N, C-alpha and C positions, 0 to 999 in steps of 0.2 A: 798617910795621906784621907784614910777611912777616917781616922781621930779628930780630924781638923774642918773634914766634910761634917760629921756629927757637931762641931763648934759652929761652922759657919752656917747651916742651915738649922738644923733640930732646936740648937741652944737660941738661935737668933727668934726662931717663931715665939719661943716662950718671953724673950725678951722685949718682941714687938707686942705680943698679948698686953701688957703693962702699959705701951703705950698708945696704941689705937684701939684696945679694947677687942671680948671676944667678936662682935659685928664685923670688924674691920679684919680681921687674921681670917675671919670666914668668906667675906668677899674675894679677899686674896689668894686664898684657896681654892677657891672654885676657877679662879681666873687663871692662877698658875699650871694646877690639874689639865684643862683642856688646852691650855696654851702650851705644853710640853706634852700632850699624849703623841703626836707625831715623830716629836723626836723619840719618844719611848718606843716605839711601838718599832722603830725601823733600827734605833740604835743599839739597844742589848744584843740582839741577832749579830750585828756587824761587829761589835765587841768582841763576841765570843768566835767569831771566824777568824779575826784579823789577828788579834794579838798573836794566838801560834803561827799563824803564818807571818807575820812578820818577823817572828822572830827567826825563822828556821830560814830567810833569805837576807839576814840583815848583813849578811859576809857579800853579796850582789849588788852593789848600788844600785845599779842601773833597773834590776827587777824590782828592786823595792822602792823608789821612786814612783814607778807605773802602776806598784799595787796602792800606793798611797794617792796618787792623782784617779786612780781609778774609783776608790773609795770615796773620795771626795764628790767626784761626778754623780757616784749613786745616790752617797746622800743627800748632797743637796738637789740633783733631780726627783726625789721621793719627799723630801720637809717641804724645800722652798715654797712648793707651789700648794703646797696642804696650808702652809701656815699665812700665806699672803692673801688664799683663798676664804680659810677662814678669818682673818681681821676686816675682810671687806663684808663678808656673807657675816657676820655672828649677831649682827644688829637685826636685821630683819629675821634672820631663823629667832631671835628671843622674842618679837615680837607675834612672831606666826606659831609661837608653843606658848600657851597662854603659863604653865608650871613654871616657866622658865622666863617670865617675863621681871620675877622678881631681882633677876641679875642684870638688870640695864645699868644698875650703878658700877658693874664692874668691867663696862666694855672697854672702859680705855685702859683698865688694869690689863686688862687679856691682851690689849695690843701691845703694852710696853714689853708684856711678858714673851709674847709670840717674840717683839724683836731680839730679847734673851735668846730663846731656845733656835733663834736662825745663828746668832753666832757660836749656839753650843753642837747644833751641827755642823761647825766644821772644826772647831776646837779641841771636842773628843775625841775624834779618829786621830787627831794630830797627838794630844798627849798619851792616846794608847801606842801609838807609834813611837813614841821617847821610851815608855816602861817597856815595850817589848824589845828594845834595842838596849835595854840597861843604863838609862837616865832614869834613873829613878830621883837623883839628888836633884835634878833638873825640875820634874813634875812637882818635888815637894815644894819647893822654892814657890813655883809658881799657884802651888794651892796656899803656900803663906801669903803670897801676893794677892789672891782672892778672897780670902779670909781676913784679912786686914782691911781691904778694900769695903767689904761688907759690912764690919763694924763699925767704918768709921761713917761711912754715906746713909746705910739705914735709918738707924737711929735720927740720924740728922735732917733727913729728909722725911722720915716720919712725924716727928715733933713740928714741923713747918708744915706740911702737905696733908699727911692724914695718909691713908691708906694708897691711894695713887701717889703721895712720895716716896713709899716703899716700892712699887713697880717701878716707878723712873729712876728710882738709885739702882733696882735690879739692873734695867737698860744703861743705865751707867757705868756699871761695875763690868757687865759683858764688854764694854767697846775695850777693855783691857785684853783682851782676849788676842789683841795685834799683837800682843808681846810674844803668845805661845807661838804664834802664826811664822812672826820672825826667827824664836829660835829654831823652830820646827824647817823653815826653812836654809838656813846656816846649817843645820846637822846632814839633812837629806838630800837638799839641791834642789827639790821638788819643783816644779811650775804651779805656784797655788792658782792664781785668778784665770790661766786658761783652764785650770781643774773645774771652776764652779762656773764661769761667766757666762755659758751656754744656759745653764738653769736659773742663774742669777738673769737675764734678761729675758726668758722665756717666762718668766714665774712676775718679772715685773708687769710684761705688756699682757697678760693674762688676767693680772689682780688690776690693770687699765679697763679692760673690757667688762670685767664684772661689776666692776664699779658706776659704768653708765649705762649699762646692760640692766642693773638691779633696780633701780628707780619703776625702769621701764616694764618689767618682767615678773618680778618677786612680787604677786599679787595673793596667791597662795601656798599652802607647802607644796603642792603639786610642782606648778611653776616654778619655786623655787630649786626641788629637785632639778628637775629639767634644766635650768641654768645652771645648774652643779657641773652635770653632766655635759653641759656643754662646752662650759671656762674648762673641764679635764679633756675634751677633743681637741680643742684651741691649742691648749697649752701642749699636747701631744704631738701637733700638726707643726706646732714652731718647734718645738726638740729635733724632728726630723727633719725639718730644713736647716736647720742649723748645723747638725750635725752631721750635713750630710747623707742621711741613711744610717749611718755608722752605730747609731742606737740600735737599730735592730739586732747587730751581728754582737754588740755587747750583751745585751738583753740574753741572747740565743746562751753565750759561750757564760753567763752567770746562771742561768739555768740547768747547764750540763754540769758545771761544777757544784751548783746543789743538789742534785740529782744524785751525783758522786759522793756526797759527803756524806749522804742519808742512807746509800745502799752499802 
């Protein structure tokens, strides 16, 4: 899987350099780095904690399903609003920070990579769970599928549309994560949509709020920060309403487990 990841990502970057040039690769690198930042920030700790946990409880199907559902909820709860908020606010943020204005050309690519990251946020915990219970061959086949799709669509879209075409191909390939979700659901029997629907709905509503509020209030850097805080409060209020307050108990439980793990 690690070898395939190198072929899929690192070697592809070298190949793309020949098609879109160093400038195009640089633009994509910036867009991909910041679009994946929320995912990387939360996903690495989650992977370290959940892999051994899934492995230990794999014989208890009901407990394993609940653990997977809670993982999906918390990952989507943390990453979805950050990704949607970033897509909405990236343009005013770039214009308010002079040294970032050169990255205006990367806004479209950033949005497409953010779409990719949203899929990764729900797919990575599931492939992690499959690996934890010994379904290594299944994960390997998924990696072959993603590597093949990457090498088909990335060069094709790069030749046709340039660096934005590469980002569009990334978004298109990410949709194939539906296959991983279907396999995981058949393997474990958990409820996928009910695990993410509240975070997804609240994030979309928050994104709509920021979209309409940004032209009115994002006049300077201070007002933009205030708008981000207001959007975060709006999102948390929606989550509290949609979960009927259960989020408070879940956060307390997660915090106790985190402290127990550190002691």
